[in-house]
Backbone bond lengths (Angstrom), bond angles and torsions (degrees), N, CA, C in turn:
res aa  C-N    CA-C-N  psi(-1)  N-CA   C-N-CA  omega(-1)  CA-C   N-CA-C  phi
1 X - - - 1.529 - - 1.476 111.58 -
2 X 1.382 113.16 154.44 1.443 116.17 178.75 1.540 109.67 -66.70
3 X 1.323 113.63 154.40 1.467 120.27 176.50 1.470 109.34 -61.22
4 X 1.347 114.95 133.28 1.452 120.71 -170.32 1.539 110.02 -80.28
5 X 1.320 116.45 67.33 1.444 123.44 174.12 1.514 107.07 -120.30
6 X 1.291 115.55 119.97 1.441 121.12 -173.21 1.554 110.30 -128.29
7 X 1.323 115.36 141.97 1.509 119.98 176.00 1.461 102.89 -118.71
8 X 1.383 116.23 132.96 1.459 121.84 -178.90 1.559 106.45 -118.62
9 X 1.298 116.99 128.02 1.471 120.68 178.78 1.508 107.33 -119.53
10 X 1.283 117.83 139.03 1.488 122.86 176.91 1.564 106.07 -130.60
11 X 1.316 117.28 137.27 1.454 119.34 -175.02 1.547 106.36 -135.58
12 X 1.303 116.13 139.51 1.504 119.13 177.10 1.573 107.12 -79.03
13 X 1.327 109.61 149.25 1.496 116.01 -176.71 1.493 112.15 -76.29
14 X 1.318 121.93 123.58 1.438 122.17 179.76 1.563 107.65 -69.89
15 X 1.312 118.74 143.03 1.372 123.94 -172.95 1.504 114.65 -68.99
16 X 1.357 116.30 -27.47 1.467 124.37 -174.61 1.444 115.49 -100.63
17 X 1.390 118.51 10.61 1.424 118.41 -175.48 1.480 110.84 -105.47
18 X 1.356 120.52 140.99 1.478 124.02 -179.13 1.491 108.48 -79.02
19 X 1.451 116.04 -35.12 1.444 122.39 173.87 1.499 106.32 -118.11
20 X 1.369 112.41 133.74 1.456 113.51 171.45 1.508 117.73 -135.91
21 X 1.311 118.75 155.30 1.410 126.13 -179.87 1.589 111.69 -74.29
22 X 1.337 112.47 131.66 1.483 113.81 178.59 1.557 110.56 -96.80
23 X 1.344 115.90 -58.18 1.508 120.15 -178.20 1.533 105.57 -170.96
24 X 1.326 115.09 173.07 1.512 122.44 176.49 1.514 111.49 -150.19
25 X 1.324 111.59 159.50 1.426 122.02 174.38 1.526 108.26 -126.22
26 X 1.328 118.09 147.37 1.431 121.40 175.71 1.534 115.21 -142.71
27 X 1.246 117.47 164.93 1.504 120.80 178.32 1.581 105.42 -155.06
28 X 1.325 114.28 154.94 1.417 123.72 176.25 1.537 110.01 -140.06
29 X 1.361 116.41 158.54 1.477 120.96 -166.97 1.488 112.82 -105.79
30 X 1.343 121.92 12.65 1.433 122.53 172.77 1.505 112.01 63.39
31 X 1.272 123.01 -116.99 1.436 127.96 178.07 1.509 112.66 -86.25
32 X 1.307 115.78 -6.99 1.445 119.44 172.13 1.552 112.67 138.24
33 X 1.349 116.62 150.99 1.455 121.98 177.88 1.508 105.62 -156.49
34 X 1.306 116.01 164.71 1.460 120.83 179.67 1.500 115.17 -87.52
35 X 1.418 116.62 -7.57 1.415 122.70 -179.95 1.550 111.28 -151.91
36 X 1.311 111.97 160.43 1.491 119.05 170.12 1.496 108.11 -122.36
37 X 1.306 115.23 132.28 1.522 120.16 -176.82 1.561 102.10 -113.02
38 X 1.347 116.19 126.39 1.472 123.25 176.66 1.496 110.65 -125.78
39 X 1.351 115.33 140.78 1.459 122.94 177.97 1.525 110.05 -100.65
40 X 1.326 119.48 152.86 1.379 120.20 172.56 1.535 109.14 -59.81
41 X 1.368 118.15 147.64 1.425 122.11 -176.08 1.481 110.94 -62.67
42 X 1.378 117.65 153.40 1.447 123.45 179.02 1.557 107.56 -66.12
43 X 1.302 113.27 140.68 1.503 120.11 177.09 1.531 113.08 81.27
44 X 1.367 115.22 6.57 1.428 117.24 179.79 1.561 111.24 -59.66
45 X 1.326 114.61 137.59 1.484 121.53 -177.87 1.612 108.25 -118.38
46 X 1.271 116.25 147.07 1.432 120.03 -179.05 1.517 106.79 -57.21
47 X 1.366 114.91 132.21 1.411 122.37 -177.92 1.448 116.03 97.01
48 X 1.349 118.96 -12.40 1.492 120.54 171.92 1.488 112.60 -59.90
49 X 1.325 116.44 149.33 1.455 121.47 177.49 1.572 105.91 -90.55
50 X 1.292 116.47 116.98 1.457 124.28 178.56 1.569 108.30 -95.60
51 X 1.281 118.61 132.04 1.457 126.70 173.36 1.514 108.66 -121.07
52 X 1.335 114.96 122.70 1.488 120.09 177.73 1.576 106.69 -108.66
53 X 1.339 114.08 149.07 1.439 119.78 171.08 1.504 109.44 -146.07
54 X 1.340 117.58 133.56 1.454 121.71 178.99 1.522 105.14 -133.27
55 X 1.388 113.97 129.10 1.422 123.03 -178.96 1.486 104.83 -121.75
56 X 1.348 116.73 137.55 1.494 121.42 -176.72 1.560 110.18 -141.10
57 X 1.263 117.62 148.74 1.462 126.76 175.83 1.616 104.56 -67.82
58 X 1.297 115.74 141.87 1.433 122.27 -175.21 1.482 116.46 88.70
59 X 1.263 121.98 161.83 1.477 123.29 -175.09 1.488 113.44 -105.45
60 X 1.271 120.31 10.21 1.493 119.42 178.86 1.525 107.15 -77.38
61 X 1.325 117.10 152.73 1.430 124.02 -174.56 1.525 111.41 -66.22
62 X 1.277 117.15 153.41 1.467 128.17 173.06 1.504 107.96 -109.11
63 X 1.351 115.21 132.34 1.469 118.09 -178.33 1.480 108.36 -97.86
64 X 1.350 117.77 125.14 1.486 120.51 179.78 1.471 111.60 -85.13
65 X 1.312 119.78 167.11 1.395 122.91 177.30 1.520 109.98 -78.74
66 X 1.342 118.57 161.97 1.454 123.48 175.07 1.517 111.67 -60.50
67 X 1.351 116.63 151.80 1.482 119.92 177.80 1.481 116.67 88.64
68 X 1.336 119.22 4.18 1.458 122.76 178.87 1.540 107.65 -117.97
69 X 1.368 115.34 140.95 1.461 122.49 -178.02 1.479 106.66 -107.34
70 X 1.349 117.88 136.75 1.474 124.20 -176.57 1.525 108.90 -72.59
71 X 1.401 111.51 139.48 1.450 123.12 167.39 1.497 110.56 -103.69
72 X 1.295 116.08 -59.15 1.499 124.00 174.51 1.495 108.71 -140.72
73 X 1.342 113.09 135.05 1.490 119.79 179.12 1.527 108.47 -139.18
74 X 1.359 120.93 132.74 1.418 118.52 176.00 1.523 108.89 162.42
75 X 1.362 110.24 170.42 1.481 120.61 -177.44 1.507 110.05 -86.80
76 X 1.298 116.66 142.35 1.482 121.18 169.33 1.497 110.30 -101.20
77 X 1.344 117.71 -149.61 1.443 122.29 176.14 1.501 110.95 -89.05
78 X 1.412 112.83 85.72 1.471 117.98 -178.94 1.481 116.02 90.18
79 X 1.364 115.75 4.49 1.392 121.93 -179.30 1.540 111.87 -138.23
80 X 1.333 117.06 166.52 1.435 121.19 176.31 1.489 108.31 -130.21
81 X 1.392 118.38 137.90 1.427 118.70 -178.61 1.504 109.54 -137.90
82 X 1.288 118.89 150.82 1.464 121.29 169.56 1.506 111.44 -145.18
83 X 1.288 116.84 144.50 1.492 125.19 179.99 1.529 106.55 -124.72
84 X 1.296 112.57 131.86 1.486 117.15 179.39 1.594 109.58 -133.92
85 X 1.302 115.72 171.80 1.517 119.04 178.37 1.522 111.80 -142.56
86 X 1.302 115.27 161.43 1.474 122.19 168.65 1.484 106.72 -162.04
87 X 1.365 113.23 157.86 1.430 117.79 169.92 1.444 113.48 -89.14
88 X 1.303 115.71 132.39 1.504 121.68 -170.55 1.572 109.72 -64.08
89 X 1.326 112.20 135.32 1.442 122.95 171.94 1.459 114.03 -102.18
90 X 1.308 116.30 -176.00 1.508 119.48 177.29 1.501 111.00 -64.60
91 X 1.397 113.63 -33.74 1.510 119.57 176.08 1.477 111.37 -61.01
92 X 1.338 119.46 -42.81 1.381 122.72 173.77 1.513 117.32 -61.91
93 X 1.290 112.19 -40.55 1.497 118.75 177.62 1.571 111.43 -65.49
94 X 1.361 113.22 -21.33 1.486 118.27 179.56 1.575 109.18 -93.39
95 X 1.349 117.62 2.08 1.408 117.30 178.45 1.529 119.90 98.72
96 X 1.330 113.01 23.18 1.475 116.96 -175.87 1.577 111.69 -54.20
97 X 1.389 114.25 148.19 1.451 117.44 176.87 1.510 111.34 -116.96
98 X 1.317 117.50 157.96 1.481 123.13 -173.10 1.503 105.66 -137.45
99 X 1.396 113.84 149.49 1.457 119.69 179.61 1.562 111.20 -119.81
100 X 1.324 113.77 129.31 1.466 120.40 172.34 1.517 107.91 -103.80
101 X 1.351 113.00 127.85 1.462 119.98 -176.50 1.501 111.80 -90.62
102 X 1.299 119.05 119.76 1.451 123.23 -176.24 1.544 113.47 -88.70
103 X 1.257 115.09 -8.37 1.520 117.82 176.14 1.542 111.79 90.62
104 X 1.330 115.41 -57.32 1.448 125.80 179.86 1.474 109.71 -131.64
105 X 1.314 120.46 169.67 1.427 121.85 174.51 1.533 113.66 -63.87
106 X 1.297 119.21 113.40 1.423 123.08 -176.14 1.552 115.19 -136.43
107 X 1.271 117.77 150.41 1.482 120.84 172.08 1.551 104.94 -73.29
108 X 1.356 116.29 132.04 1.479 118.81 -176.52 1.561 107.52 -155.39
109 X 1.277 111.07 154.66 1.520 122.59 170.25 1.482 111.04 -131.45
110 X 1.329 115.61 133.46 1.483 119.95 -177.80 1.567 108.75 -129.43
111 X 1.317 115.18 158.68 1.423 118.48 178.19 1.595 107.30 -158.37
112 X 1.323 112.11 149.75 1.498 121.57 169.87 1.449 107.58 -126.75
113 X 1.357 117.69 125.04 1.445 125.56 178.34 1.513 112.50 -112.39
114 X 1.268 122.78 139.64 1.440 128.29 178.43 1.551 110.06 -105.60
115 X 1.306 114.57 126.37 1.458 122.30 177.55 1.536 109.73 -120.16
116 X 1.289 112.34 151.96 1.566 118.35 -179.55 1.555 107.70 -115.86
117 X 1.300 117.53 137.37 1.458 117.74 170.42 1.533 112.21 93.30
118 X 1.270 119.91 23.04 1.549 123.83 -176.72 1.576 105.14 -94.57
119 X 1.252 116.68 139.58 1.425 123.24 173.15 1.547 106.41 -82.65
120 X 1.341 115.60 101.24 1.481 118.45 -173.59 1.538 111.74 -82.80
121 X 1.358 117.96 -0.35 1.451 121.40 175.11 1.539 112.93 -87.10
122 X 1.368 114.33 -9.45 1.489 117.77 179.35 1.480 111.48 -130.35
123 X 1.306 113.68 59.35 1.569 119.09 -176.13 1.554 106.89 -106.27
124 X 1.227 119.36 144.00 1.477 124.34 169.69 1.489 117.19 123.57
125 X 1.335 118.78 -18.06 1.397 122.85 175.68 1.575 107.54 -150.75
126 X 1.316 117.34 149.60 1.405 128.27 -4.80 1.547 116.05 -78.54
127 X 1.279 119.61 151.00 1.447 123.97 173.74 1.506 111.60 -149.57
128 X 1.286 117.94 146.02 1.505 123.26 -179.07 1.532 109.91 -133.92
129 X 1.277 114.22 160.09 1.503 115.65 171.76 1.550 108.33 -145.00
130 X 1.355 116.26 171.12 1.383 119.08 176.35 1.539 111.28 -158.40
131 X 1.295 119.41 165.79 1.527 122.72 -179.13 1.471 107.59 -158.91
132 X 1.343 115.07 142.13 1.414 121.44 173.44 1.613 105.55 -173.62
133 X 1.338 113.86 -158.85 1.489 119.52 -178.87 1.573 105.75 -143.78
134 X 1.323 113.25 141.47 1.455 116.27 177.38 1.517 108.72 153.20
135 X 1.291 121.09 -158.60 1.451 127.79 179.42 1.472 112.42 -106.68
136 X 1.284 117.20 -12.72 1.527 122.71 176.68 1.437 108.68 -107.99
137 X 1.302 120.55 129.50 1.468 127.43 177.47 1.465 108.60 -109.82
138 X 1.355 120.53 138.60 1.456 122.92 -175.31 1.572 106.52 -124.66
139 X 1.341 112.21 128.37 1.432 122.57 172.66 1.518 109.37 -100.77
140 X 1.326 115.73 106.14 1.491 120.73 -172.56 1.514 114.28 -65.40
141 X 1.278 115.47 138.38 1.451 123.52 -172.73 1.571 113.45 -56.15
142 X 1.295 115.86 143.10 1.464 120.77 168.00 1.558 107.93 -118.95
143 X 1.305 111.52 158.14 1.521 119.15 179.43 1.491 109.44 -109.85
144 X 1.340 119.00 113.75 1.477 121.16 -179.61 1.479 109.05 -86.38
145 X 1.340 114.35 146.12 1.508 123.11 -173.74 1.515 110.29 -89.08
146 X 1.324 117.69 -26.03 1.457 122.40 -174.73 1.492 111.39 -135.04
147 X 1.344 119.46 157.61 1.440 123.81 177.45 1.548 110.78 -69.11
148 X 1.361 110.68 153.06 1.537 119.61 179.21 1.487 113.24 64.28
149 X 1.358 116.41 27.30 1.414 116.09 174.68 1.541 110.49 -71.14
150 X 1.330 119.66 151.93 1.447 121.15 175.12 1.465 107.66 -102.20
151 X 1.405 113.78 129.97 1.500 118.18 -177.52 1.583 106.87 -108.80
152 X 1.312 114.38 118.53 1.473 119.46 176.99 1.490 108.71 -86.93
153 X 1.373 118.60 137.28 1.456 120.74 173.36 1.468 107.96 -125.54
154 X 1.282 116.03 141.75 1.468 124.33 -179.18 1.466 112.98 -139.76
155 X 1.288 119.96 147.10 1.456 124.75 -178.46 1.510 111.18 -149.08
156 X 1.358 115.87 150.50 1.455 120.80 169.34 1.488 111.59 -139.19
157 X 1.271 116.57 144.04 1.533 120.68 177.12 1.498 108.21 -137.84
158 X 1.301 118.14 150.72 1.402 124.70 -177.22 1.520 107.83 -126.45
159 X 1.357 115.89 110.82 1.458 121.14 179.59 1.496 113.70 -102.42
160 X 1.350 115.02 157.05 1.461 117.77 176.94 1.463 110.82 -68.86
161 X 1.338 119.36 -19.99 1.411 124.36 174.08 1.561 106.42 -141.49
162 X 1.311 115.28 -147.71 1.486 116.09 176.22 1.423 113.16 -65.60
163 X 1.334 119.20 138.22 1.449 126.31 -177.64 1.517 108.88 -129.25
164 X 1.322 120.00 138.93 1.413 125.02 177.21 1.568 108.51 -108.81
165 X 1.280 116.83 155.91 1.523 123.65 178.49 1.530 107.72 -136.11
166 X 1.294 117.39 124.12 1.447 124.06 173.13 1.528 110.25 -106.63
167 X 1.288 119.13 118.09 1.469 119.13 -169.83 1.528 112.53 -78.64
168 X 1.353 118.65 172.82 1.429 120.63 179.94 1.543 111.46 -65.55
169 X 1.296 117.00 157.31 1.494 122.79 177.07 1.534 108.31 -66.10
170 X 1.288 116.22 154.62 1.517 121.10 174.11 1.539 113.40 63.86
171 X 1.313 114.74 29.68 1.459 120.61 170.96 1.482 108.22 -127.95
172 X 1.366 111.75 152.78 1.463 117.57 177.29 1.539 112.86 -103.41
173 X 1.354 117.17 125.86 1.408 121.99 -174.71 1.590 109.82 -83.31
174 X 1.210 115.54 129.32 1.471 123.06 175.00 1.540 113.82 -104.89
175 X 1.357 114.18 -27.80 1.496 117.00 179.31 1.501 104.64 -156.43
176 X 1.375 117.21 134.33 1.470 123.04 168.34 1.536 106.90 -145.09
177 X 1.357 113.42 89.31 1.463 119.55 -164.49 1.544 110.72 -127.59
178 X 1.294 119.55 131.15 1.400 122.58 173.02 1.454 114.95 -108.24
179 X 1.309 123.89 153.68 1.442 126.98 173.57 1.515 110.96 -61.60
180 X 1.275 113.99 149.71 1.523 119.31 -170.46 1.492 112.99 -102.48
181 X 1.314 118.32 -0.34 1.432 121.26 179.68 1.450 117.27 -74.20
182 X 1.326 119.82 -179.62 1.516 122.82 -176.10 1.600 109.19 -86.20
183 X 1.303 115.87 163.28 1.419 120.39 177.24 1.486 110.01 77.08
184 X 1.277 115.52 -140.16 1.489 125.35 179.27 1.580 112.31 -52.84
185 X 1.347 115.68 147.10 1.447 121.16 178.72 1.464 106.50 -124.13
186 X 1.370 114.53 132.70 1.497 122.53 166.30 1.457 108.12 -98.70
187 X 1.387 117.19 129.59 1.456 121.57 -179.67 1.530 106.50 -119.87
188 X 1.326 112.93 137.86 1.479 120.83 -179.83 1.478 108.87 -124.94
189 X 1.388 115.13 136.68 1.456 121.82 -179.20 1.550 109.08 -126.76
190 X 1.248 115.73 141.46 1.437 121.68 173.31 1.577 109.32 -142.56
191 X 1.320 115.08 134.71 1.432 117.37 175.86 1.586 107.81 -156.74
192 X 1.352 112.19 -169.59 1.467 113.30 -178.40 1.545 109.15 -157.92
193 X 1.346 118.42 170.85 1.392 124.30 166.40 1.482 114.08 -157.68
194 X 1.308 119.44 155.14 1.501 122.11 -179.03 1.530 109.08 -91.12
195 X 1.309 116.94 126.11 1.464 125.18 175.95 1.537 104.61 -92.25
196 X 1.395 118.09 98.28 1.410 123.28 -172.56 1.583 114.59 -58.69
197 X 1.398 112.98 -42.71 1.434 116.37 -174.08 1.603 103.45 -114.47
198 X 1.341 114.77 148.78 1.499 116.97 177.82 1.549 108.48 -67.69
199 X 1.293 113.39 146.28 1.476 120.74 -178.56 1.493 112.48 138.64
200 X 1.385 113.86 -175.72 1.492 120.63 -178.55 1.528 107.64 -69.06
201 X 1.334 110.46 140.45 1.477 120.31 176.86 1.595 109.37 -80.18
202 X 1.355 117.29 -23.08 1.429 117.16 -165.62 1.493 113.39 75.66
203 X 1.338 117.11 153.05 1.436 117.88 175.76 1.459 114.59 -64.46
204 X 1.336 117.25 149.24 1.479 121.29 176.77 1.548 103.88 -116.77
205 X 1.334 116.66 144.14 1.433 119.76 176.43 1.517 111.68 -129.50
206 X 1.314 114.31 145.28 1.445 126.16 173.27 1.498 114.85 -130.90
207 X 1.258 122.85 -173.90 1.441 123.64 -177.81 1.509 109.57 -133.53
208 X 1.339 117.79 153.53 1.461 126.47 175.35 1.545 103.10 -132.01
209 X 1.378 109.01 149.97 1.524 116.08 175.60 1.554 107.39 -144.31
210 X 1.358 115.02 131.97 1.430 129.24 -1.69 1.597 107.40 -80.49
211 X 1.387 111.72 -179.48 1.509 116.53 179.79 1.502 108.70 -55.46
212 X 1.351 113.84 131.16 1.513 120.64 -174.65 1.548 103.45 -151.80
213 X 1.350 111.96 158.16 1.503 120.28 170.13 1.550 109.07 -65.73
214 X 1.378 114.03 144.50 1.493 117.66 -179.04 1.546 109.23 -146.16
215 X 1.291 112.56 164.41 1.424 122.55 172.67 1.561 111.28 -140.52
216 X 1.302 118.98 146.85 1.469 123.89 -176.59 1.467 112.77 -135.20
217 X 1.331 116.72 162.12 1.489 126.07 171.43 1.449 113.31 -152.34
218 X 1.335 114.08 145.83 1.509 120.80 172.42 1.492 106.95 -128.59
219 X 1.259 120.10 132.92 1.467 127.52 -178.83 1.508 110.15 -132.68
220 X 1.341 119.86 128.60 1.395 123.02 -179.27 1.567 111.03 -102.17
221 X 1.286 116.59 135.02 1.461 125.14 -179.60 1.465 108.41 -117.57
222 X 1.407 116.24 131.98 1.486 123.23 174.90 1.540 108.62 -78.03
223 X 1.315 113.14 146.82 1.529 114.88 169.80 1.583 107.72 -78.80
224 X 1.274 111.84 151.45 1.468 116.87 179.94 1.492 110.35 -67.25
225 X 1.384 115.95 144.64 1.439 118.62 -175.29 1.495 112.38 -72.67
């Protein structure tokens, strides 16, 4: 089982947002584990839009639990990441937990975030990803179809030792967590921003230190009609 280290975030709903963040749960595997166990975020309500993300060292696939639909799945530069979604049920509101199978013992970070006001009938596009190595990380632009879309951004980096990640400007950080084991460190980042007008977001850039391999993703969510 994953190391029992969890980070809980709770955020107040902004009055002028069509989609807003409710809360999140996360876990990391320290020096390594064969699975990551994540619970539905605190305060989850039936109908909330749940987004999971699991990042792991190594490029072997990660197997998600049943009941989650893929958003982005694939290998980065020395890492593997997947993002999935589901609409919260009564079980999630009661704190249901889910297991992601890593295949072998790997350093990994996982999170589930709950959002309110997402149109779950129009999920899956647009979405982009990227991967390279260096000190600058790039989140490739997505084009939103409607005003007040929420754009999720995610990144992972794998350093030979401790590695830091500074996110793009004008984004809100929901998670910036590194594994706590010895040696190499896997760091996972998740955040979001509201795209007020429909159209291209433009690329977003952040930094990591020291230079390390990285992978990124941007996913646009429509507000519920």
